VOGU-553140 format. One line per 8 residues: number of its first residue (from 0); their letters; for each residue x, y, z of N, C-alpha, C. Coordinates in steps of 0.02 Angstrom, whole numbers. Atoms other than C-alpha are relative to their C-alpha. Layout:
NUM = A = X/Y/Z/X/Y/Z/X/Y/Z ~ ...
//
This chain:
0 = MKKILVSI = -14/-39/57/5401/3560/8977/78/28/-5 ~ -66/-28/-7/5563/3640/9038/53/-58/-16 ~ -49/55/13/5646/3468/9032/1/-18/-74 ~ 3/13/75/5591/3440/8851/37/51/-30 ~ -35/-53/33/5658/3608/8800/71/-5/11 ~ -77/13/-13/5826/3572/8888/27/-52/-44 ~ -22/53/35/5831/3408/8800/13/18/-72 ~ -7/-16/69/5802/3488/8631/62/38/-14
8 = LSAALLAC = -58/-47/7/5938/3621/8659/61/-40/5 ~ -58/39/-13/6059/3495/8723/13/-40/-65 ~ -11/42/65/6035/3386/8562/25/44/-54 ~ -22/-49/53/6054/3538/8451/71/18/6 ~ -66/-19/-14/6215/3586/8539/44/-61/-19 ~ -37/64/16/6282/3407/8526/8/-10/-80 ~ -7/6/66/6243/3404/8345/50/52/-33 ~ -43/-50/28/6330/3564/8310/78/-18/14
16 = LAIPAMAA = -68/19/-23/6483/3499/8403/30/-61/-38 ~ -23/67/41/6483/3338/8295/18/24/-69 ~ -20/-18/64/6499/3441/8139/67/31/-2 ~ -68/-33/-7/6687/3488/8106/-5/67/-28 ~ 1/-66/15/6713/3674/8087/37/4/-75 ~ -26/-1/69/6747/3719/7901/65/45/1 ~ -69/-33/-3/6935/3764/7885/0/66/-49 ~ -5/-59/43/6974/3936/7819/43/-12/-61
24 = YPEKPIQL = -36/11/63/7028/3937/7637/47/58/-10 ~ -33/60/10/7169/3927/7592/43/-27/55 ~ -44/36/-54/7256/3799/7706/67/-16/-25 ~ -63/22/34/7396/3761/7582/10/38/-64 ~ -13/-38/63/7481/3835/7430/-49/-15/-56 ~ 45/4/62/7372/3868/7274/47/-1/-61 ~ -35/-2/63/7442/3823/7110/-42/36/-57 ~ 28/-42/52/7403/3951/6971/35/-27/-66
32 = VIPYAPGG = -33/30/61/7432/3859/6802/-7/56/-51 ~ -8/-42/57/7493/3968/6660/10/-51/-60 ~ -8/58/45/7462/3856/6506/39/24/-64 ~ -46/-23/52/7602/3941/6405/71/1/30 ~ -73/-6/-25/7791/3957/6413/3/68/40 ~ -16/-66/-46/7867/4093/6537/13/59/-51 ~ -24/-54/38/7890/4263/6470/-56/38/-41 ~ 51/-32/39/7728/4296/6371/-49/44/41
40 = GNDVTARI = 50/-46/-42/7582/4414/6417/-31/-40/50 ~ 38/33/-47/7482/4282/6502/44/-18/64 ~ -45/20/-56/7633/4232/6613/19/58/38 ~ -22/-60/-30/7689/4406/6652/-52/35/41 ~ 56/-33/-34/7520/4480/6696/-18/-43/65 ~ 17/34/-62/7487/4336/6814/50/12/53 ~ -48/-9/-54/7653/4358/6904/-4/64/29 ~ 11/-69/-21/7621/4546/6927/-54/-7/54
48 = LVEYVNRL = 60/4/-43/7453/4507/7003/18/-44/63 ~ -7/49/-54/7508/4359/7107/48/26/56 ~ -43/-31/-56/7645/4456/7200/-40/38/45 ~ 37/-38/-46/7513/4566/7274/-52/-42/32 ~ 54/43/-25/7378/4435/7292/34/-40/58 ~ -33/41/-59/7504/4337/7408/7/45/61 ~ 3/-35/-60/7502/4483/7523/-64/1/36 ~ 63/-6/-28/7321/4460/7550/-28/-70/26
56 = LPQPMVVT = 19/70/-14/7307/4268/7569/45/-25/50 ~ -43/30/-53/7371/4163/7716/45/-51/-25 ~ -42/48/31/7448/4039/7598/21/24/-73 ~ -29/-31/64/7554/4077/7440/-39/-30/-61 ~ 12/22/63/7490/4066/7263/60/-8/-42 ~ -66/19/39/7626/3980/7152/-20/-6/-73 ~ 10/-3/76/7632/4019/6967/38/-60/-25 ~ -30/61/28/7668/3856/6873/-16/4/-79
64 = NVNGGVGR = 11/1/72/7698/3858/6683/-8/-74/-25 ~ 13/74/26/7619/3697/6599/-11/16/-72 ~ 4/-18/75/7662/3734/6417/-14/-64/-39 ~ 12/58/44/7602/3622/6279/-68/8/-40 ~ 64/4/41/7469/3609/6139/-34/76/-3 ~ 26/-71/0/7451/3806/6135/-53/8/50 ~ 40/-11/-52/7373/3806/6303/-47/-58/23 ~ 45/58/-10/7278/3641/6292/26/-49/58
72 = VGATQVLR = -28/46/-51/7392/3540/6415/-18/32/64 ~ 9/-30/-65/7378/3665/6556/-76/8/12 ~ 72/-9/-13/7195/3701/6533/-33/-68/22 ~ 29/67/-14/7155/3514/6531/19/-25/70 ~ -24/19/-65/7254/3488/6689/-48/34/54 ~ 48/-31/-46/7139/3616/6778/-66/-25/-6 ~ 68/27/12/6985/3552/6701/-12/-61/40 ~ 5/66/-34/7018/3381/6779/20/4/73
80 = AKPDGYTL = -19/-11/-76/7075/3449/6950/-60/-2/47 ~ 51/0/-52/6981/3429/7109/-28/76/9 ~ 23/-68/-9/6866/3581/7133/4/25/68 ~ -13/-23/-67/6939/3639/7294/37/66/5 ~ -33/-73/-2/7024/3802/7243/74/-3/3 ~ -70/15/-6/7201/3733/7250/32/-8/-68 ~ -22/0/70/7221/3719/7058/-39/46/-40 ~ 31/-57/38/7179/3874/6952/29/6/-69
88 = LWEHPTMA = -24/-13/67/7198/3932/6776/-2/73/-13 ~ 4/-77/20/7247/4107/6710/6/-4/-79 ~ 11/16/70/7189/4109/6526/-22/63/-34 ~ 31/-58/52/7146/4231/6383/-34/-38/-58 ~ 47/25/48/7035/4212/6234/29/-54/-54 ~ -23/54/41/7149/4082/6149/-47/-59/10 ~ 45/51/-6/7031/3961/6230/-62/4/-40 ~ 62/-12/35/6878/4041/6150/9/-7/-78
96 = AQTASKVV = -11/12/70/6961/4034/5973/11/-74/-12 ~ -8/69/16/7011/3854/5996/-65/-37/3 ~ 67/29/-8/6834/3808/6052/-35/10/-64 ~ 42/-14/60/6756/3893/5902/22/-43/-60 ~ -31/32/58/6875/3809/5781/7/-76/16 ~ -3/75/-13/6858/3636/5861/71/-30/14 ~ -65/28/-18/7038/3626/5911/-1/-32/67 ~ 8/27/-62/6983/3586/6089/-78/-20/4
104 = DYSYKDFD = 69/17/-9/6822/3498/6149/-28/25/63 ~ 25/-35/-61/6797/3612/6301/-7/72/-13 ~ 9/-74/11/6748/3793/6319/4/32/72 ~ -2/-38/-71/6753/3925/6460/-62/-21/39 ~ 53/21/-37/6582/3857/6513/15/-62/38 ~ -20/63/-36/6666/3696/6574/40/12/63 ~ -33/-17/-57/6763/3794/6703/-48/47/42 ~ 33/-50/-41/6706/3901/6850/42/65/-10
112 = MICVGVRS = -34/-62/8/6743/4077/6810/-1/42/66 ~ -9/-37/-63/6818/4173/6960/-6/73/-11 ~ 2/-73/18/6847/4346/6883/44/11/-64 ~ -44/-31/50/6920/4440/6736/42/55/40 ~ -41/-44/-38/7071/4536/6795/38/52/-42 ~ -39/-40/37/7164/4616/6653/-23/4/-72 ~ 17/-4/73/7129/4685/6477/53/30/-36 ~ -45/-30/47/7237/4725/6328/-36/-7/-67
120 = TFALVANK = 31/1/67/7205/4742/6140/50/-15/-51 ~ -48/15/56/7278/4710/5973/4/63/-46 ~ -12/-50/55/7349/4827/5840/11/-35/-66 ~ -5/27/69/7334/4788/5657/64/37/-27 ~ -60/-32/24/7511/4821/5596/18/-35/-68 ~ -17/23/70/7588/4802/5419/71/14/-14 ~ -58/-11/30/7748/4785/5329/7/75/-27 ~ -6/-70/26/7808/4966/5289/1/9/-68
128 = RLPANNVA = 5/-4/73/7824/4924/5111/-65/-16/-29 ~ 64/15/22/7644/4872/5095/-35/68/-21 ~ 30/-60/20/7550/5007/4992/-75/11/29 ~ 62/-13/-33/7412/5028/5121/12/34/64 ~ -9/-36/-61/7398/5153/5264/-60/3/44 ~ 59/6/-42/7225/5116/5336/-31/-67/-15 ~ 33/63/7/7106/4969/5348/-32/-5/-70 ~ 34/6/67/7005/5012/5194/49/-12/-53
136 = ELLEYMRT = -49/9/47/7164/5021/5089/24/-67/-2 ~ -21/65/-6/7223/4859/5154/-48/-48/-29 ~ 49/47/32/7064/4767/5110/-9/7/-71 ~ 3/-7/75/7052/4843/4943/61/-27/-35 ~ -63/26/29/7233/4792/4908/-13/-71/0 ~ 7/69/-1/7191/4619/4962/-55/-21/-57 ~ 47/23/55/7035/4616/4843/33/3/-71 ~ -31/-5/61/7140/4672/4698/64/-42/-11
144 = HPKQVRWP = -57/47/0/7286/4560/4740/-10/-62/37 ~ 14/60/-34/7212/4392/4790/62/-49/13 ~ -55/45/-19/7329/4272/4878/72/27/-6 ~ -68/-30/4/7469/4401/4876/18/26/72 ~ -10/-32/-69/7449/4481/5051/18/-53/45 ~ -25/51/-46/7548/4377/5169/-24/11/73 ~ 25/-2/-70/7465/4346/5338/31/-55/45 ~ -22/56/-41/7561/4250/5474/-48/-16/53
152 = MSFGAMSH = 53/22/-48/7440/4149/5583/7/-76/10 ~ 1/67/-19/7412/3986/5666/-73/-25/9 ~ 66/20/1/7249/3893/5636/-29/-8/72 ~ 36/11/-64/7129/3912/5783/27/36/61 ~ -31/-44/-50/7238/4034/5878/-24/72/-6 ~ 23/-73/3/7208/4221/5921/25/31/-66 ~ -20/-33/59/7316/4262/5771/-43/-8/-56 ~ 52/18/52/7193/4173/5656/-60/40/7
160 = FGYLYVVG = 60/-36/-9/7046/4251/5735/9/78/-1 ~ -11/-73/10/7124/4424/5736/-2/15/-69 ~ 11/-8/75/7135/4404/5547/-78/-1/-19 ~ 66/8/17/6956/4343/5535/-44/65/24 ~ 32/-62/-28/6896/4497/5646/10/54/-54 ~ -15/-57/46/6987/4617/5527/-33/-9/-67 ~ 33/5/66/6925/4546/5360/-75/-12/8 ~ 69/12/-12/6758/4508/5439/-37/71/-4
168 = GYKGSEPL = 30/-69/8/6727/4700/5426/-5/15/-72 ~ 4/-13/73/6741/4693/5240/-71/-16/-26 ~ 66/1/22/6577/4726/5152/-13/-19/-70 ~ -3/16/73/6623/4684/4973/-26/-70/-16 ~ 23/66/18/6551/4535/4882/54/-52/-22 ~ -52/46/18/6713/4467/4819/41/-24/61 ~ -33/28/-57/6807/4351/4937/71/25/4 ~ -69/-22/-16/6971/4410/5019/42/-64/12
176 = EPKVVSNT = -36/55/-10/7101/4277/5002/74/16/12 ~ -70/-12/-22/7270/4296/5097/47/-55/-24 ~ -52/56/5/7432/4200/5070/19/-16/75 ~ -14/18/-71/7438/4112/5237/75/-17/11 ~ -66/22/-16/7610/4107/5319/-6/-28/69 ~ 8/30/-58/7609/3983/5457/50/26/54 ~ -38/-33/-50/7672/4056/5616/-35/-4/66 ~ 34/7/-61/7638/4063/5801/4/65/44
184 = GDKERLLA = 3/-50/-48/7691/4192/5927/14/69/-28 ~ -10/-70/13/7693/4383/5925/69/14/-35 ~ -71/-13/25/7885/4386/5905/13/-23/-69 ~ -12/31/71/7887/4271/5753/-36/43/-50 ~ 39/-40/53/7750/4370/5665/32/66/-9 ~ -36/-68/7/7840/4536/5699/64/-13/-38 ~ -64/9/39/8006/4466/5637/-18/-7/-78 ~ 19/11/68/7913/4404/5481/-15/69/-33
192 = LISDNADA = 15/-63/29/7845/4583/5452/61/41/-10 ~ -57/-41/5/8006/4671/5481/48/-24/-47 ~ -45/25/46/8106/4552/5375/-28/-13/-74 ~ 36/5/70/7984/4568/5226/-17/-71/-17 ~ 24/61/15/7921/4392/5247/-78/-9/14 ~ 71/-7/-12/7745/4450/5291/-25/69/-10 ~ 29/-62/13/7627/4592/5259/-40/36/41 ~ 41/-32/-48/7500/4619/5388/-17/-52/59
200 = SPNGISAV = 16/43/-55/7448/4548/5558/-27/39/60 ~ 18/-23/-66/7353/4595/5717/48/-30/55 ~ -40/21/-48/7469/4584/5867/-6/35/63 ~ 1/-41/-57/7474/4629/6046/37/65/4 ~ -30/-64/5/7507/4809/6071/69/2/33 ~ -68/-2/-27/7652/4784/6192/57/-34/-41 ~ -49/30/43/7740/4674/6063/22/51/-58 ~ -14/-43/64/7720/4803/5916/24/67/13
208 = LPYVKSGD = -12/-71/-12/7744/4964/6008/77/21/-14 ~ -67/-26/21/7936/4975/5995/17/8/-73 ~ -12/5/70/7934/4931/5811/-42/58/-41 ~ 40/-52/28/7795/5055/5772/35/64/9 ~ -36/-69/-21/7892/5197/5863/65/1/-41 ~ -65/-2/36/8055/5148/5768/-9/2/-75 ~ 14/-8/69/7967/5147/5600/11/-62/-43 ~ -8/65/38/8005/4963/5561/-60/-31/-26
216 = IKALAVLS = 67/20/23/7821/4926/5542/-46/63/10 ~ 49/-57/-5/7666/5034/5525/-61/-26/32 ~ 62/21/-27/7507/5030/5628/-61/28/-40 ~ 55/-13/34/7345/5032/5534/-64/18/37 ~ 57/-4/-44/7220/5019/5674/8/-36/64 ~ -1/37/-59/7189/4968/5849/-74/-35/1 ~ 63/36/0/7049/4840/5883/-42/8/62 ~ 36/-13/-56/6989/4913/6042/-62/47/-5
224 = EERNPFLP = 60/-41/2/6823/5011/6079/25/73/-14 ~ -25/-72/-1/6925/5176/6100/67/-5/-14 ~ -68/-5/13/7095/5235/6055/43/-24/59 ~ -37/27/-52/7233/5155/6148/49/52/26 ~ -43/-53/-24/7336/5271/6261/72/-13/-19 ~ -77/16/18/7503/5183/6205/6/17/-75 ~ -2/-21/73/7460/5221/6020/-56/43/-12 ~ 57/-45/5/7349/5374/6035/-10/28/-65
232 = DVPTMKEQ = 10/-25/68/7378/5429/5854/-34/-54/-50 ~ 22/55/43/7316/5264/5783/-75/-12/13 ~ 70/-2/-6/7129/5266/5748/-22/-73/12 ~ 30/71/-7/7020/5111/5797/-32/-19/-63 ~ 36/20/56/6935/5008/5667/-64/32/-6 ~ 70/-32/2/6769/5081/5722/5/70/-27 ~ -4/-66/34/6828/5255/5683/11/-3/-76 ~ -7/6/69/6875/5197/5509/-60/-32/-38
240 = GFDVTYNQ = 65/19/31/6698/5133/5482/-9/-81/-4 ~ 10/71/-5/6719/4951/5530/-18/-19/72 ~ 27/11/-72/6617/4884/5679/39/-65/26 ~ -46/54/-24/6758/4775/5745/38/16/64 ~ -42/2/-59/6831/4750/5917/26/-69/18 ~ -22/64/-27/6938/4609/5983/57/15/46 ~ -48/-11/-59/7026/4622/6151/20/-67/32 ~ -19/56/-38/7128/4505/6260/-27/10/68
248 = IFTLFGPK = 24/-4/-73/7038/4472/6428/29/-55/39 ~ -33/51/-42/7148/4385/6553/-46/-17/57 ~ 51/19/-44/7039/4283/6662/20/-53/47 ~ -13/49/-51/7051/4176/6821/-60/-55/1 ~ 50/57/0/6961/4003/6808/18/-47/49 ~ -14/58/-43/6947/3850/6920/-40/-53/-32 ~ 44/55/24/6877/3676/6894/-70/15/18 ~ 70/-10/-16/6690/3669/6890/-19/-35/66
256 = GLPAEVKK = 26/23/-61/6607/3655/7058/37/28/60 ~ -27/-36/-55/6709/3773/7165/-46/24/52 ~ 47/-33/-53/6633/3821/7332/-6/74/-7 ~ 18/-75/6/6558/3995/7329/50/41/45 ~ -44/-38/-46/6665/4050/7478/74/7/-26 ~ -64/4/33/6824/3995/7383/6/52/-53 ~ 0/-50/57/6775/4098/7226/-3/72/25 ~ 7/-72/-27/6736/4252/7334/65/16/33
264 = TLADAFQK = -65/-13/-31/6901/4240/7429/52/19/-54 ~ -48/-10/60/6995/4231/7262/-13/66/-33 ~ 25/-60/35/6896/4366/7174/13/63/40 ~ -17/-57/-36/6914/4482/7317/73/20/7 ~ -75/-15/-4/7103/4466/7331/25/23/-62 ~ -21/-24/61/7125/4494/7147/-28/71/-15 ~ 29/-72/6/7008/4646/7147/40/47/45 ~ -39/-46/-43/7105/4721/7289/68/12/-29
272 = ALTEPAVK = -67/-10/28/7272/4689/7208/2/41/-61 ~ -3/-45/62/7217/4773/7047/-7/71/17 ~ 1/-68/-17/7197/4932/7145/63/30/19 ~ -68/-21/-21/7376/4937/7196/35/45/-55 ~ -36/-45/46/7470/5083/7107/61/-39/-34 ~ -55/35/26/7620/4971/7084/-22/-56/-58 ~ 32/46/53/7510/4842/6990/-17/33/-60 ~ 22/-45/59/7438/4974/6880/61/20/-42
280 = TALAGLCC = -63/-20/32/7611/5036/6837/33/-58/-40 ~ -26/53/31/7675/4867/6803/-42/-29/-61 ~ 37/21/53/7530/4822/6689/2/45/-58 ~ -6/-50/51/7545/4982/6597/63/-9/-36 ~ -67/20/35/7725/4928/6553/-8/-51/-45 ~ 16/49/49/7644/4786/6461/-59/24/-45 ~ 56/-24/34/7512/4900/6379/-67/-31/18 ~ 64/35/-23/7378/4816/6489/-29/45/53
288 = EPYFLGPE = 30/-45/-51/7254/4898/6610/-39/-56/48 ~ 42/38/-43/7167/4825/6767/-67/4/-23 ~ 68/6/24/6996/4765/6719/-39/-49/36 ~ 36/51/-43/6899/4679/6855/-70/-2/-18 ~ 74/17/11/6738/4592/6819/-13/-62/39 ~ 20/61/-36/6651/4467/6929/-19/-55/-49 ~ 11/59/44/6599/4295/6867/-61/14/-46 ~ 57/-4/44/6429/4347/6796/19/48/-60
296 = EGARLWKI = -20/-46/54/6497/4499/6702/54/-22/-49 ~ -57/30/41/6653/4404/6648/-28/-53/-48 ~ 27/51/40/6548/4261/6584/-42/39/-63 ~ 34/-31/56/6441/4385/6478/47/23/-51 ~ -49/-25/44/6596/4462/6401/35/-62/-38 ~ -25/57/31/6666/4286/6360/-54/-24/-50 ~ 57/27/47/6496/4236/6283/-1/43/-60 ~ -1/-46/60/6500/4396/6170/55/-18/-48
304 = QSDKNDEL = -61/14/49/6672/4353/6102/-9/-69/-26 ~ 6/68/27/6633/4167/6090/-53/-6/-54 ~ 55/-1/48/6471/4197/5995/25/36/-61 ~ -26/-31/62/6563/4313/5875/50/-48/-30 ~ -45/43/31/6696/4184/5850/-40/-58/-38 ~ 45/48/32/6564/4054/5811/-27/25/-70 ~ 27/-32/60/6489/4176/5683/53/3/-56 ~ -56/-2/51/6655/4200/5596/19/-65/-25
312 = VARFKLLE = -16/69/24/6691/4016/5591/-49/-23/-50 ~ 50/17/49/6522/3989/5508/4/43/-67 ~ -3/-46/54/6539/4136/5394/57/-20/-51 ~ -55/12/44/6712/4085/5328/9/-78/-11 ~ -1/72/5/6670/3896/5335/65/-30/12 ~ -61/29/-21/6822/3854/5428/3/-71/8 ~ 8/69/-20/6768/3689/5486/-2/-46/-66 ~ 7/31/61/6732/3641/5307/70/-10/-36
320 = KK = -63/-1/32/6905/3683/5249/56/-36/43 ~ -49/31/-43/6997/3603/5392/25/-65/-22
//
């Protein structure tokens, strides 16, 4: 009996020795793809976090800008990457807007969500010459001046969906028809407002803040759940009677099929980095806040926004007009 037991234990020991030990992740540098040009909110928030994440990992995370197709080129690169944790994506809800409007054929569900890390919001701002000082006045002016209120936006982008969220709060029976001004980034939209080439647009708070303070444009509302500390005197849309929120949620994704231990290592590093006072201060400089959510909570948040996007696309018949 003893000989049999010894034989079994010996065989088990040999089997364990035959299995190579799993190497600690990461063994080599990690590429964090930013699917936009350098200098934007997606790029800068990532670089703030990565500086501190790199103090926690044994190998560096390297920020790489893969610009093109309003985020599509970089996102596709990560989508097709090997799911080993060495190619990651830092993205915001442009992806959800593109999915809803069929600009892309993938969604957040086609990636592994690692965590949400940062949150910001939008401010609805207007040309200072526009005779509207709140959301109700703006929508009423649009109703009585069809195709005269100039909105800068790009189809399928957050600028487009920001418009849809705002006018989606309108309860009247008459359709609201803007005069669409084709435009892309925050800077271009703000320049159009200041130079009297546009009338209204939701934009990131960090972009509008200097111009609201200088009086070059006026803020009609913020699209967050509560008033924003950077524009404390500007009411939310909810305060003005419109059940509308639309936030930017910066999120860390990887290719589908990431090992659980890889996701945990990354999420833990990002969560710890977000507690650093210097990170909080740097994010506040962009009118952003640390906002950590694990993969399950983050997926729920993305689903809520994605479902709302689908509802707006159907309501405004966007795909029929495309």
